[in-house]
N, C-alpha and C positions, 0 to 999 in steps of 0.2 A: 555569555551567551546564553539566552532564555529560550527553552525549546518547549513549548505546550500542545497538548492535543485538546482541542476543542469542539463541541458539537456543532455540526450544520444547523444554522437557522437562517430564518427569514433575513436576518442583518448582515449572513456573510454569502447567503449561497451563489449568490451571482460572481461575486468576488473568486470564491474557489471555484466554480465553473470555468471562469477565464483561466485559471490555471492551466498551464500546457507544457509537453516535453518538446513539441516539435521545435525545429530549430528556426523557424519563420515567425515564432513566438504566435503563432495562431491556432486557436483549439480546434479539433475536428473532433467527429464523434468517436473514430478508432483512429489512433495514434498509430507510429509506428510499432512499440511495443506494449501500449498500456490503452485500454478504453478509457474516453474521456472521463474526467469527474462528473459532469453533467449524467451522462450513461450509467454511471455507478451508483450514481446517489437516487436515480430512477429505478435501477437495479434492484438497490437496497431496499426500495418501498415494497417492494413485490414479496421480498424474502425478510422476512421481521427478525430473524436470527441475526441477519448482518447490520454492525453499526459502522457508519460514516464519521469521520472526523477530519477537520481542517488542520495542519500541520503549522503551527504560530511559530516564528522566530522574532524576538522581541516586539510582541504585538502588530507583527506583519503576516499576513499569511503566504506560507511558501510552499505548502505541500498538502497530501491528501491522503489518507490512508481509510481502506475499507478492512473490517475483521468480523469474523463472527463462529459460529457453528454451522457447518454445511448439512441442510436437510437432507441430504441425499444420501451421504456417507458417515453423519455423525461426528465429523472430525473438525479441528479448529484450523480454519483458513485466514490467510491473509491475501485474498482475491485480487486486492490494489493496494498500491502504493506507490508514490510519486512525489519526485520534487520539483517544481517550475524550473523551465528550463532558464530562466534567468538569475535563479540562485545555486545552480549544479554548479560542481567543482570548489565548492566551500567549506566541505566537510558535513555540511547539513543533514545530508542522506543517511551518513552514519550515525550521528547523533538523535536524529529523529528517529531510526528503525531501534534505536536501543532504549528511546521512552518507549516505543511501540510494544516491545518484546517485554518489558517491565510490567507495563500495564498488562497484558496479555498473561504473563506468569502471576500478576496477583487478581487477575479476575477469572480466571481458568487453571488453579495450580494443579502443578501435576499433569496438564495435557501438552501433547506433542503439537509442535505447530507445522503446519502445512503452507506451502507457496510454490507458486509455479510462475514460469516465465519462458518469453521466446529463446529458444537453444541461441540466438544470435545474441543476444543479450548479455555480452561478456561484464558488462560493468556490473550488471545484477548480480551476476553469478559471483562475482568478487565481493559485493557487499554482503549478499546471503552466507555464503562459504566462510567468510571473516569471523562471521557471528556461531559457526559449528553447524550450518546446515547443509545436508550430505542429500546427495542425487539418490532417489529411490529406485529410480530405472523405469518410472511409470513417464506414459505421456498420458498428456491432458488437455485435449483439443488443441494438439499441437503443441503445447507447451512441456516442457521438461519439469518434475516434482522433486522438490525438496523437502527435508522435512528436520527439525528441530527435535529431536527425542528429550523430552525431561522426565 
């Protein structure tokens, strides 16, 4: 099983934008627990410190991640991470998130990593805590904030 992070390009933009976490497999601008990939790509175009990448599994786009240094607080954030609904429950989220963390530790050595998510998103909490993320006690736009200290 090969997991890779690849840049968003004109060749994969539509495919990445069609990924969704919605159970009906229809992408919406704001999904239950995460903003759409299309919205996130547009948002990242306004904030040059954020990087967006497609998550590939054996040459198939299965997910999306956005990460970078926040311009307001100067901290390293992962504001978006998702695996398409058709590919959930296969262990791809855990394997992909491991690849993301490895890349961040290489690109931003020694930086603490921050992530936030809806408090009701138990699956996200289980995933992030399995990698050592701890709750900070902060709330950011209604989402609980977790950090991985490095």
